[in-house]
N, CA, C and O of each residue as an XYZ file, in Angstrom:
932
protein
N      25.482     34.682     19.502
C      24.392     33.707     19.612
C      23.062     34.444     19.782
O      22.953     35.345     20.614
N      22.042     34.061     18.987
C      20.745     34.710     19.066
C      19.863     34.013     20.095
O      19.977     32.807     20.317
N      18.985     34.791     20.718
C      18.010     34.215     21.634
C      17.036     33.360     20.855
O      16.624     33.728     19.755
N      16.661     32.207     21.423
C      15.647     31.353     20.823
C      14.367     31.437     21.643
O      14.396     31.831     22.809
N      13.252     31.070     21.037
C      11.941     31.120     21.672
C      11.429     29.702     21.857
O      11.696     28.828     21.033
N      10.694     29.474     22.938
C      10.188     28.122     23.130
C       8.982     28.061     24.041
O       8.665     29.019     24.746
N       8.316     26.920     24.015
C       7.212     26.623     24.922
C       7.662     25.506     25.846
O       8.200     24.505     25.372
N       7.458     25.644     27.149
C       7.888     24.619     28.096
C       6.773     24.409     29.131
O       6.642     25.120     30.127
N       5.994     23.390     28.817
C       5.747     22.832     27.491
C       4.268     22.997     27.201
O       3.466     23.236     28.103
N       3.916     22.865     25.919
C       2.561     23.106     25.468
C       1.798     21.783     25.457
O       2.211     20.833     24.792
N       0.689     21.719     26.190
C      -0.127     20.516     26.219
C      -0.838     20.327     24.888
O      -1.599     21.196     24.462
N      -0.597     19.197     24.226
C      -1.170     18.990     22.892
C      -2.674     18.770     22.925
O      -3.328     18.852     21.884
N      -3.243     18.490     24.105
C      -4.678     18.252     24.188
C      -5.540     19.490     24.075
O      -6.764     19.378     24.023
N      -4.933     20.681     24.034
C      -5.703     21.922     24.012
C      -6.036     22.412     22.603
O      -6.827     23.342     22.443
N      -5.443     21.796     21.584
C      -5.668     22.235     20.200
C      -5.643     21.031     19.273
O      -4.980     20.042     19.585
N      -6.345     21.080     18.141
C      -6.157     20.045     17.123
C      -4.695     20.026     16.687
O      -4.124     21.089     16.441
N      -4.078     18.866     16.586
C      -2.630     18.824     16.329
C      -2.202     19.471     15.019
O      -1.145     20.099     14.970
N      -2.994     19.337     13.951
C      -2.610     19.972     12.688
C      -2.639     21.493     12.813
O      -1.783     22.180     12.258
N      -3.630     22.021     13.546
C      -3.687     23.462     13.790
C      -2.496     23.908     14.613
O      -1.907     24.954     14.338
N      -2.135     23.126     15.618
C      -0.981     23.460     16.442
C       0.285     23.534     15.589
O       1.097     24.446     15.747
N       0.446     22.567     14.684
C       1.612     22.578     13.804
C       1.627     23.828     12.935
O       2.679     24.438     12.746
N       0.458     24.221     12.401
C       0.384     25.421     11.565
C       0.718     26.663     12.383
O       1.417     27.552     11.897
N       0.227     26.736     13.618
C       0.535     27.874     14.486
C       2.031     27.938     14.779
O       2.616     29.021     14.789
N       2.655     26.773     15.019
C       4.090     26.736     15.284
C       4.879     27.202     14.068
O       5.845     27.953     14.203
N       4.474     26.763     12.888
C       5.165     27.182     11.670
C       5.042     28.688     11.459
O       5.993     29.338     11.025
N       3.872     29.241     11.765
C       3.676     30.685     11.627
C       4.561     31.448     12.605
O       5.199     32.435     12.236
N       4.597     30.987     13.855
C       5.460     31.639     14.842
C       6.922     31.550     14.444
O       7.675     32.509     14.618
N       7.328     30.408     13.911
C       8.715     30.244     13.482
C       9.053     31.217     12.355
O      10.165     31.740     12.283
N       8.076     31.451     11.477
C       8.283     32.428     10.393
C       8.466     33.829     10.971
O       9.376     34.557     10.575
N       7.599     34.199     11.909
C       7.689     35.530     12.519
C       9.009     35.689     13.276
O       9.603     36.767     13.291
N       9.457     34.597     13.906
C      10.665     34.637     14.735
C      11.935     34.335     13.950
O      12.994     34.137     14.545
N      11.847     34.298     12.637
C      13.024     34.090     11.776
C      13.747     32.790     12.105
O      14.975     32.757     12.197
N      12.969     31.714     12.281
C      13.565     30.401     12.478
C      14.172     30.161     13.840
O      15.147     29.418     13.954
N      13.613     30.782     14.896
C      14.209     30.656     16.229
C      13.338     29.874     17.207
O      13.601     29.899     18.410
N      12.297     29.172     16.719
C      11.376     28.478     17.612
C      11.898     27.102     18.000
O      12.396     26.355     17.158
N      11.778     26.774     19.285
C      11.903     25.414     19.794
C      10.520     25.047     20.312
O      10.026     25.679     21.246
N       9.889     24.042     19.727
C       8.523     23.696     20.095
C       8.534     22.646     21.202
O       8.828     21.475     20.961
N       8.211     23.079     22.414
C       8.136     22.171     23.555
C       6.740     21.605     23.696
O       5.770     22.361     23.748
N       6.619     20.281     23.761
C       5.330     19.612     23.804
C       5.254     18.639     24.974
O       6.265     18.088     25.411
N       4.043     18.439     25.468
C       3.817     17.473     26.531
C       2.377     17.002     26.517
O       1.550     17.516     25.764
N       2.087     16.025     27.350
C       0.734     15.473     27.406
C      -0.238     16.378     28.133
O      -1.450     16.222     27.986
N       0.272     17.333     28.925
C      -0.575     18.081     29.856
C      -0.728     17.282     31.141
O      -0.613     16.056     31.138
N      -0.988     17.986     32.241
C      -1.041     17.284     33.526
C      -2.071     17.850     34.491
O      -2.499     17.147     35.406
N      -2.482     19.109     34.311
C      -3.295     19.794     35.321
C      -4.776     19.635     34.972
O      -5.315     20.403     34.175
N      -5.430     18.637     35.570
C      -6.795     18.297     35.177
C      -7.772     19.458     35.277
O      -8.634     19.564     34.405
N      -7.705     20.343     36.279
C      -8.657     21.462     36.324
C      -8.664     22.324     35.064
O      -9.708     22.865     34.699
N      -7.520     22.462     34.392
C      -7.499     23.222     33.140
C      -8.378     22.553     32.082
O      -9.119     23.219     31.359
N      -8.283     21.234     32.008
C      -9.074     20.490     31.027
C     -10.562     20.603     31.357
O     -11.391     20.827     30.476
N     -10.882     20.444     32.634
C     -12.281     20.514     33.054
C     -12.866     21.891     32.780
O     -13.993     22.004     32.298
N     -12.104     22.937     33.084
C     -12.599     24.305     32.933
C     -12.977     24.624     31.491
O     -13.945     25.344     31.244
N     -12.209     24.085     30.535
C     -12.442     24.442     29.136
C     -13.074     23.315     28.324
O     -13.217     23.430     27.107
N     -13.453     22.228     28.994
C     -14.182     21.165     28.319
C     -13.346     20.245     27.463
O     -13.862     19.648     26.518
N     -12.051     20.113     27.771
C     -11.184     19.219     27.017
C     -11.121     17.858     27.701
O     -11.143     17.799     28.930
N     -11.043     16.768     26.951
C     -10.940     15.444     27.572
C      -9.578     15.245     28.238
O      -8.547     15.665     27.713
N      -9.596     14.599     29.398
C      -8.367     14.363     30.168
C      -7.944     12.896     30.124
O      -6.880     12.543     30.633
N      -8.765     12.047     29.523
C      -8.470     10.616     29.514
C      -7.465     10.276     28.402
O      -7.289     11.035     27.448
N      -6.818      9.126     28.551
C      -5.928      8.577     27.513
C      -4.924      9.618     27.013
O      -4.713      9.758     25.808
N      -4.315     10.339     27.937
C      -3.435     11.429     27.520
C      -2.233     10.933     26.718
O      -1.831     11.572     25.745
N      -1.657      9.802     27.119
C      -0.498      9.290     26.382
C      -0.903      8.846     24.982
O      -0.179      9.100     24.019
N      -2.059      8.181     24.858
C      -2.523      7.761     23.542
C      -2.839      8.940     22.641
O      -2.490      8.938     21.460
N      -3.498      9.943     23.194
C      -3.801     11.143     22.410
C      -2.502     11.851     21.996
O      -2.384     12.354     20.879
N      -1.544     11.878     22.907
C      -0.251     12.515     22.615
C       0.461     11.773     21.485
O       1.036     12.398     20.593
N       0.423     10.468     21.523
C       1.040      9.646     20.478
C       0.461     10.022     19.112
O       1.209     10.290     18.171
N      -0.855     10.042     19.006
C      -1.473     10.398     17.731
C      -1.152     11.837     17.328
O      -0.906     12.111     16.153
N      -1.154     12.749     18.291
C      -0.834     14.143     17.978
C       0.566     14.269     17.393
O       0.771     15.008     16.431
N       1.534     13.549     17.969
C       2.903     13.600     17.458
C       3.000     13.031     16.053
O       3.801     13.501     15.245
N       2.187     12.018     15.753
C       2.195     11.439     14.408
C       1.714     12.430     13.350
O       1.958     12.253     12.157
N       1.030     13.470     13.806
C       0.581     14.524     12.899
C       1.535     15.719     12.933
O       1.966     16.204     11.888
N       1.861     16.191     14.140
C       2.653     17.415     14.296
C       4.059     17.265     13.726
O       4.513     18.110     12.955
N       4.741     16.200     14.100
C       6.159     16.074     13.734
C       6.350     16.015     12.219
O       7.141     16.797     11.693
N       5.673     15.136     11.498
C       5.901     15.138     10.040
C       5.447     16.418      9.352
O       6.072     16.841      8.379
N       4.375     17.046      9.829
C       3.970     18.314      9.231
C       5.082     19.357      9.349
O       5.352     20.099      8.404
N       5.724     19.405     10.523
C       6.789     20.383     10.730
C       8.071     20.002     10.004
O       9.014     20.791      9.937
N       8.100     18.794      9.462
C       9.240     18.366      8.642
C       8.867     18.359      7.157
O       9.485     17.668      6.348
N       7.843     19.146      6.822
C       7.436     19.394      5.439
C       6.905     18.151      4.740
O       7.035     18.022      3.523
N       6.306     17.232      5.498
C       5.723     16.032      4.917
C       4.199     16.167      4.847
O       3.607     17.006      5.525
N       3.586     15.339      4.026
C       2.125     15.223      3.992
C       1.694     14.132      4.960
O       2.379     13.121      5.109
N       0.558     14.338      5.617
C       0.134     13.408      6.660
C      -1.316     12.996      6.456
O      -2.198     13.835      6.276
N      -1.541     11.695      6.487
C      -2.883     11.135      6.575
C      -2.911     10.213      7.782
O      -2.097      9.294      7.883
N      -3.829     10.449      8.685
C      -3.975      9.613      9.879
C      -5.449      9.518     10.242
O      -6.115     10.536     10.437
N      -5.946      8.320     10.329
C      -7.305      8.083     10.798
C      -7.182      7.304     12.106
O      -7.214      6.074     12.126
N      -7.041      8.055     13.191
C      -6.770      7.441     14.479
C      -8.012      7.341     15.345
O      -9.134      7.582     14.901
N      -7.772      6.980     16.582
C      -8.868      6.865     17.540
C      -9.367      8.237     17.962
O     -10.559      8.420     18.207
N      -8.449      9.210     18.047
C      -8.817     10.538     18.542
C      -8.613     11.651     17.512
O      -9.236     12.708     17.616
N      -7.763     11.428     16.535
C      -7.455     12.476     15.560
C      -7.592     11.936     14.145
O      -7.347     10.759     13.883
N      -7.989     12.827     13.236
C      -8.250     12.418     11.864
C      -7.805     13.529     10.917
O      -8.349     14.633     10.952
N      -6.819     13.239     10.072
C      -6.392     14.195      9.051
C      -6.224     13.452      7.733
O      -5.894     12.266      7.719
N      -6.449     14.148      6.632
C      -6.386     13.547      5.295
C      -5.511     14.419      4.396
O      -5.883     15.537      4.039
N      -4.335     13.884      4.036
C      -3.409     14.576      3.137
C      -3.120     16.004      3.606
O      -3.112     16.945      2.813
N      -2.885     16.140      4.910
C      -2.583     17.458      5.483
C      -1.154     17.859      5.145
O      -0.252     17.020      5.131
N      -0.953     19.138      4.875
C       0.372     19.661      4.560
C       0.408     21.132      4.950
O      -0.613     21.817      4.885
N       1.572     21.621      5.354
C       1.735     23.033      5.687
C       2.266     23.774      4.465
O       3.344     23.466      3.956
N       1.498     24.751      4.003
C       1.899     25.570      2.867
C       1.808     27.031      3.283
O       0.724     27.489      3.645
N       2.917     27.788      3.242
C       4.255     27.340      2.849
C       4.873     26.461      3.933
O       4.430     26.500      5.080
N       5.898     25.664      3.585
C       6.542     24.822      4.597
C       7.304     25.675      5.602
O       7.699     26.799      5.292
N       7.515     25.140      6.818
C       8.230     25.916      7.840
C       9.650     26.240      7.397
O      10.427     25.324      7.129
N      10.011     27.521      7.312
C      11.390     27.874      6.941
C      12.321     27.706      8.134
O      11.915     27.909      9.278
N      13.555     27.341      7.868
C      14.538     27.219      8.938
C      15.871     27.774      8.459
O      16.141     27.775      7.258
N      16.717     28.251      9.383
C      18.060     28.683      9.001
C      18.898     27.487      8.569
O      18.504     26.339      8.775
N      20.039     27.754      7.978
C      20.870     26.694      7.406
C      21.312     25.660      8.433
O      21.538     24.503      8.078
N      21.441     26.055      9.706
C      21.946     25.110     10.701
C      20.934     24.016     11.026
O      21.320     22.950     11.507
N      19.630     24.259     10.770
C      18.609     23.242     10.993
C      17.619     23.277      9.829
O      16.447     23.598     10.028
N      18.070     22.957      8.635
C      17.199     23.122      7.467
C      15.974     22.221      7.540
O      16.062     21.039      7.873
N      14.824     22.819      7.217
C      13.617     22.033      7.027
C      12.935     21.507      8.266
O      11.998     20.718      8.152
N      13.374     21.918      9.470
C      12.714     21.359     10.643
C      12.749     22.316     11.831
O      13.747     22.994     12.078
N      11.654     22.352     12.544
C      11.565     23.060     13.821
C      11.915     22.054     14.905
O      11.317     20.978     14.942
N      12.862     22.357     15.792
C      13.223     21.399     16.840
C      12.043     21.095     17.756
O      11.320     21.998     18.177
N      11.859     19.813     18.059
C      10.803     19.355     18.951
C      11.420     18.962     20.286
O      12.297     18.100     20.342
N      10.963     19.592     21.348
C      11.366     19.258     22.714
C      10.167     18.611     23.403
O       9.060     19.146     23.358
N      10.388     17.460     24.039
C       9.303     16.786     24.754
C       9.687     16.640     26.219
O      10.788     16.193     26.544
N       8.767     17.021     27.099
C       8.927     16.806     28.533
C       8.280     15.473     28.880
O       7.104     15.255     28.586
N       9.045     14.576     29.507
C       8.520     13.237     29.760
C       9.257     12.595     30.918
O      10.430     12.871     31.169
N       8.522     11.712     31.632
C       9.158     10.884     32.650
C       8.574      9.478     32.713
O       9.239      8.573     33.218
N       7.360      9.260     32.220
C       6.770      7.934     32.201
C       7.298      7.115     31.033
O       7.746      7.671     30.030
N       7.245      5.786     31.164
C       7.857      4.903     30.166
C       7.291      5.140     28.766
O       8.053      5.254     27.806
N       5.967      5.216     28.639
C       5.381      5.337     27.303
C       5.751      6.646     26.633
O       6.080      6.662     25.447
N       5.704      7.746     27.375
C       6.016      9.040     26.764
C       7.520      9.192     26.554
O       7.939      9.904     25.642
N       8.336      8.542     27.372
C       9.772      8.519     27.097
C      10.071      7.787     25.791
O      10.971      8.182     25.050
N       9.318      6.720     25.506
C       9.484      6.029     24.231
C       9.133      6.959     23.073
O       9.817      6.965     22.049
N       8.066      7.745     23.234
C       7.695      8.700     22.200
C       8.764      9.782     22.047
O       9.034     10.249     20.941
N       9.363     10.171     23.161
C      10.459     11.143     23.123
C      11.613     10.597     22.300
O      12.151     11.285     21.432
N      11.989      9.358     22.580
C      13.082      8.737     21.842
C      12.754      8.597     20.355
O      13.647      8.648     19.508
N      11.484      8.423     20.048
C      11.067      8.204     18.655
C      11.000      9.501     17.859
O      11.346      9.520     16.678
N      10.555     10.592     18.499
C      10.227     11.796     17.737
C      11.042     13.040     18.077
O      11.176     13.922     17.229
N      11.580     13.140     19.263
C      12.076     14.438     19.739
C      13.508     14.730     19.315
O      14.294     13.825     19.034
N      13.818     16.009     19.278
C      15.192     16.489     19.140
C      15.813     16.757     20.505
O      17.034     16.724     20.661
N      14.953     17.024     21.500
C      15.440     17.337     22.843
C      14.447     16.808     23.866
O      13.248     16.722     23.601
N      14.960     16.458     25.036
C      14.151     15.959     26.164
C      14.277     16.934     27.311
O      15.353     17.477     27.563
N      13.162     17.159     28.013
C      13.172     18.050     29.168
C      12.681     17.338     30.409
O      11.734     16.552     30.372
N      13.355     17.637     31.515
C      12.877     17.218     32.825
C      13.005     18.396     33.775
O      13.877     19.246     33.592
N      12.145     18.457     34.790
C      12.118     19.618     35.687
C      11.440     19.178     36.998
O      10.875     18.085     37.028
N      11.467     19.939     38.036
C      12.240     21.134     38.302
C      13.334     20.784     39.305
O      13.138     19.960     40.199
N      14.503     21.434     39.138
C      15.676     21.086     39.923
C      16.406     22.355     40.365
O      16.078     23.469     39.957
N      17.413     22.136     41.220
C      18.394     23.147     41.564
C      19.730     22.606     41.097
O      20.109     22.787     39.940
N      20.457     21.932     42.008
C      21.640     21.164     41.625
C      21.210     19.757     41.183
O      20.108     19.318     41.513
N      22.068     19.051     40.441
C      21.744     17.676     40.047
C      21.481     16.795     41.264
O      22.114     16.959     42.307
N      20.547     15.863     41.126
C      20.160     14.962     42.204
C      20.028     13.545     41.654
O      20.122     13.321     40.447
N      19.809     12.591     42.562
C      19.557     11.211     42.155
C      18.283     11.107     41.323
O      18.171     10.236     40.460
N      17.331     11.988     41.580
C      16.099     11.993     40.799
C      16.405     12.241     39.312
O      15.821     11.598     38.440
N      17.312     13.165     39.036
C      17.699     13.408     37.648
C      18.394     12.189     37.057
O      18.098     11.791     35.930
N      19.311     11.598     37.805
C      20.040     10.442     37.289
C      19.098      9.290     36.962
O      19.295      8.589     35.969
N      18.070      9.088     37.794
C      17.111      8.023     37.520
C      16.306      8.339     36.263
O      16.052      7.451     35.449
N      15.908      9.586     36.102
C      15.146      9.954     34.906
C      16.009      9.823     33.653
O      15.521      9.410     32.601
N      17.274     10.171     33.764
C      18.143     10.020     32.595
C      18.364      8.545     32.267
O      18.451      8.174     31.097
N      18.454      7.711     33.294
C      18.576      6.269     33.051
C      17.322      5.729     32.375
O      17.409      4.882     31.486
N      16.150      6.219     32.796
C      14.899      5.798     32.159
C      14.860      6.242     30.697
O      14.370      5.511     29.836
N      15.374      7.437     30.421
C      15.427      7.912     29.042
C      16.355      7.033     28.208
O      16.033      6.690     27.070
N      17.501      6.672     28.772
C      18.438      5.813     28.048
C      17.801      4.474     27.715
O      18.015      3.931     26.631
N      17.011      3.936     28.655
C      16.321      2.673     28.406
C      15.305      2.822     27.278
O      15.157      1.928     26.446
N      14.605      3.957     27.255
C      13.638      4.207     26.183
C      14.338      4.326     24.836
O      13.852      3.804     23.832
N      15.476      5.010     24.811
C      16.244      5.121     23.566
C      16.700      3.744     23.092
O      16.646      3.443     21.899
N      17.143      2.923     24.017
C      17.568      1.573     23.656
C      16.406      0.789     23.047
O      16.574      0.084     22.052
N      15.227      0.920     23.657
C      14.050      0.211     23.149
C      13.649      0.693     21.759
O      13.097     -0.074     20.970
N      13.924      1.961     21.460
C      13.571      2.525     20.160
C      14.713      2.456     19.155
O      14.574      2.901     18.016
N      15.856      1.890     19.584
C      16.999      1.795     18.690
C      17.641      3.128     18.372
O      18.139      3.336     17.266
N      17.631      4.031     19.337
C      18.198      5.362     19.128
C      19.405      5.576     20.023
O      19.401      5.158     21.181
N      20.423      6.213     19.509
C      21.590      6.587     20.284
C      21.208      7.758     21.186
O      20.830      8.811     20.671
N      21.291      7.619     22.515
C      20.921      8.730     23.406
C      21.714     10.003     23.148
O      21.245     11.099     23.455
N      22.911      9.870     22.589
C      23.745     11.043     22.326
C      23.136     11.952     21.263
O      23.542     13.107     21.135
N      22.166     11.447     20.498
C      21.523     12.264     19.466
C      20.344     13.069     20.008
O      19.715     13.820     19.262
N      20.042     12.920     21.286
C      18.916     13.611     21.914
C      19.459     14.626     22.914
O      20.112     14.249     23.887
N      19.197     15.893     22.687
C      19.701     16.925     23.593
C      18.994     16.838     24.942
O      17.776     16.665     25.000
N      19.763     16.958     26.030
C      19.211     16.957     27.378
C      18.971     18.392     27.813
O      19.863     19.234     27.705
N      17.762     18.680     28.306
C      17.454     20.000     28.834
C      16.802     19.839     30.196
O      16.093     18.864     30.443
N      17.044     20.798     31.077
C      16.579     20.708     32.459
C      16.000     22.043     32.900
O      16.597     23.096     32.676
N      14.834     21.989     33.527
C      14.240     23.175     34.126
C      14.753     23.377     35.541
O      14.711     22.461     36.363
N      15.239     24.583     35.823
C      15.778     24.921     37.136
C      14.918     26.013     37.776
O      14.315     26.834     37.084
N      14.876     26.003     39.100
C      14.180     27.042     39.851
C      15.182     27.828     40.680
O      16.015     27.245     41.374
N      15.102     29.141     40.610
C      15.882     30.022     41.480
C      14.889     30.813     42.316
O      14.051     31.536     41.776
N      14.982     30.676     43.642
C      13.973     31.247     44.535
C      14.625     32.203     45.524
O      15.471     31.801     46.322
N      14.227     33.473     45.465
C      14.818     34.478     46.349
C      14.435     34.260     47.801
O      15.061     34.843     48.687
N      13.418     33.435     48.079
C      12.994     33.182     49.459
C      13.514     31.858     50.003
O      13.165     31.471     51.118
N      14.346     31.156     49.231
C      14.792     29.840     49.676
C      15.531     29.888     51.013
O      15.371     29.010     51.861
N      16.351     30.944     51.183
C      17.132     31.044     52.411
C      16.254     31.220     53.644
O      16.689     30.956     54.765
N      15.019     31.665     53.434
C      14.092     31.867     54.552
C      13.179     30.658     54.765
O      12.138     30.767     55.413
N      13.570     29.524     54.226
C      12.778     28.316     54.431
C      12.062     27.834     53.194
O      11.401     26.796     53.203
N      12.203     28.605     52.119
C      11.607     28.173     50.860
C      10.100     28.323     50.843
O       9.504     28.917     51.742
N       9.507     27.781     49.818
C       8.055     27.830     49.676
C       7.626     26.506     49.070
O       8.468     25.784     48.537
N       6.368     26.167     49.133
C       5.928     24.865     48.629
C       6.325     24.632     47.176
O       6.154     25.498     46.318
N       6.860     23.440     46.925
C       7.216     23.067     45.567
C       8.593     23.494     45.126
O       8.978     23.228     43.987
N       9.349     24.147     45.987
C      10.675     24.613     45.575
C      11.761     24.183     46.557
O      12.719     24.919     46.796
N      11.608     22.997     47.119
C      12.579     22.528     48.114
C      13.977     22.404     47.536
O      14.956     22.596     48.257
N      14.098     22.084     46.235
C      15.412     21.921     45.606
C      15.877     23.183     44.895
O      16.878     23.145     44.178
N      15.186     24.287     45.072
C      15.491     25.494     44.309
C      16.862     26.046     44.666
O      17.365     25.852     45.772
N      17.448     26.736     43.704
C      18.689     27.459     43.929
C      18.387     28.762     44.657
O      17.345     29.380     44.441
N      19.306     29.169     45.516
C      19.183     30.480     46.140
C      19.442     31.560     45.087
O      20.127     31.312     44.095
N      18.907     32.726     45.300
C      19.137     33.854     44.391
C      20.513     34.430     44.681
O      20.637     35.517     45.246
N      21.541     33.694     44.290
C      22.928     34.019     44.595
C      23.766     33.740     43.354
O      23.681     32.652     42.785
N      24.560     34.693     42.936
C      25.315     34.561     41.689
C      26.224     33.350     41.712
O      26.243     32.571     40.759
N      26.986     33.177     42.801
C      27.936     32.064     42.865
C      27.222     30.722     42.838
O      27.669     29.802     42.154
N      26.112     30.592     43.576
C      25.405     29.318     43.615
C      24.812     28.966     42.258
O      24.910     27.823     41.813
N      24.204     29.931     41.606
C      23.608     29.655     40.298
C      24.698     29.304     39.289
O      24.511     28.400     38.475
N      25.839     30.006     39.329
C      26.944     29.691     38.421
C      27.466     28.282     38.657
O      27.762     27.565     37.702
N      27.583     27.876     39.924
C      28.046     26.506     40.225
C      27.051     25.473     39.714
O      27.440     24.420     39.209
N      25.783     25.778     39.846
C      24.762     24.846     39.346
C      24.853     24.720     37.824
O      24.784     23.612     37.294
N      25.005     25.831     37.125
C      25.148     25.771     35.671
C      26.373     24.959     35.275
O      26.333     24.199     34.308
N      27.466     25.120     36.025
C      28.667     24.319     35.771
C      28.365     22.828     35.945
O      28.772     22.003     35.126
N      27.647     22.494     37.021
C      27.360     21.095     37.332
C      26.498     20.451     36.251
O      26.755     19.318     35.844
N      25.481     21.165     35.787
C      24.620     20.614     34.739
C      25.376     20.467     33.425
O      25.195     19.480     32.713
N      26.216     21.435     33.100
C      27.032     21.324     31.881
C      27.927     20.092     31.946
O      28.080     19.372     30.960
N      28.517     19.856     33.117
C      29.430     18.719     33.263
C      28.715     17.383     33.138
O      29.353     16.363     32.876
N      27.396     17.374     33.321
C      26.617     16.150     33.146
C      26.119     15.977     31.705
O      25.417     15.015     31.397
N      26.485     16.905     30.837
C      26.088     16.789     29.447
C      24.776     17.461     29.096
O      24.248     17.257     28.003
N      24.242     18.260     30.011
C      23.007     18.989     29.731
C      23.337     20.174     28.832
O      24.216     20.978     29.142
N      22.624     20.271     27.716
C      22.939     21.298     26.741
C      22.133     22.568     26.860
O      22.463     23.572     26.229
N      21.065     22.544     27.673
C      20.141     23.684     27.694
C      19.409     23.648     29.025
O      18.946     22.590     29.451
N      19.299     24.796     29.684
C      18.504     24.879     30.904
C      17.464     25.991     30.756
O      17.678     26.973     30.044
N      16.337     25.813     31.444
C      15.313     26.845     31.536
C      15.228     27.272     33.001
O      15.239     26.426     33.895
N      15.145     28.556     33.245
C      15.129     29.078     34.608
C      13.767     29.635     34.972
O      13.237     30.520     34.300
N      13.207     29.093     36.059
C      11.991     29.634     36.664
C      12.440     30.575     37.769
O      12.904     30.126     38.817
N      12.308     31.866     37.546
C      12.753     32.872     38.509
C      11.605     33.222     39.438
O      10.511     33.571     38.995
N      11.873     33.123     40.749
C      10.855     33.437     41.746
C      11.395     34.522     42.676
O      12.245     34.239     43.520
N      10.914     35.762     42.533
C       9.985     36.250     41.511
C      10.720     36.574     40.219
O      11.944     36.703     40.209
N       9.973     36.704     39.136
C      10.550     37.152     37.867
C      10.603     38.670     37.913
O       9.668     39.349     37.490
N      11.697     39.190     38.424
C      11.833     40.631     38.644
C      13.207     41.075     38.162
O      14.071     40.248     37.869
N      13.401     42.381     38.083
C      14.664     42.906     37.576
C      15.854     42.381     38.374
O      16.893     42.054     37.801
N      15.703     42.301     39.691
C      16.829     41.864     40.524
C      17.208     40.409     40.242
O      18.393     40.089     40.148
N      16.210     39.521     40.105
C      16.539     38.115     39.860
C      17.076     37.919     38.440
O      17.912     37.044     38.212
N      16.607     38.722     37.490
C      17.170     38.650     36.137
C      18.630     39.085     36.155
O      19.465     38.470     35.491
N      18.947     40.132     36.901
C      20.338     40.594     36.999
C      21.225     39.527     37.628
O      22.356     39.327     37.188
N      20.720     38.835     38.663
C      21.484     37.749     39.292
C      21.743     36.647     38.271
O      22.856     36.131     38.175
N      20.717     36.292     37.513
C      20.864     35.240     36.512
C      21.897     35.623     35.455
O      22.746     34.807     35.096
N      21.831     36.850     34.959
C      22.778     37.281     33.931
C      24.214     37.282     34.460
O      25.144     36.908     33.745
N      24.390     37.703     35.712
C      25.733     37.683     36.304
C      26.230     36.255     36.483
O      27.407     35.975     36.257
N      25.330     35.340     36.891
C      25.706     33.937     37.043
C      26.073     33.320     35.705
O      27.031     32.553     35.613
N      25.313     33.653     34.665
C      25.618     33.155     33.317
C      26.999     33.627     32.867
O      27.776     32.841     32.324
N      27.312     34.910     33.089
C      28.617     35.428     32.715
C      29.738     34.705     33.454
O      30.773     34.390     32.866
N      29.531     34.446     34.732
C      30.544     33.733     35.513
C      30.700     32.303     35.026
O      31.817     31.795     34.926
N      29.586     31.655     34.724
C      29.589     30.282     34.203
C      30.356     30.204     32.887
O      31.073     29.233     32.646
N      30.215     31.211     32.040
C      30.881     31.215     30.746
C      32.276     31.812     30.793
O      32.979     31.842     29.783
N      32.682     32.291     31.978
C      34.000     32.873     32.113
C      34.130     34.227     31.460
O      35.209     34.608     31.006
N      33.023     34.959     31.414
C      33.032     36.283     30.788
C      33.322     37.354     31.840
O      32.891     37.232     32.987
N      34.024     38.363     31.465
C      34.229     39.495     32.359
C      35.180     39.218     33.510
O      35.429     40.101     34.331
């Protein structure tokens, strides 16, 4: 299995959507068809203020951006005269190349929890992301139920949408943790392996790990936990 590359997640408000699609296609070409494009509305207002980007109507802007990005990455031509975005007969040349297992398309991952953006996830995405967790919690179950409701509203089978979850592993958790990581996994091979088992058993197909700190020791713990989870060695 080859390593894949991804963004978790890229705020669409920071770039014109057609340019973002072209950049994604270029990266996918360089990476030999290994890109997973993670997208979101953005959330951290100081970033927008610092660089002069509008922070209002994020869901509406995201909706229009997806109407441009997704079809472009599926080798379609796009014309949209929207409230915030405007493109005329836009097309990516050359079209984004993909390996045989996913011909003609770069997978789109959307991070979402609000009703409107969950509906957009059900409409456009190949994968859904929620974060940040350690072991599964009621918070995850509620978010998955909300996603199922959005899929129902959009007439989509939830089984066709890959579930992905962001996890945190914190080497300081045993000492009381740190702000924002109350649910984090301890930097322990057995605990991380059990968590990976638990998420797999819930049907989660992909996890992203936030290592605190991102250092050689925590990477080694993660690799050992992955091997144990997969029954290797």
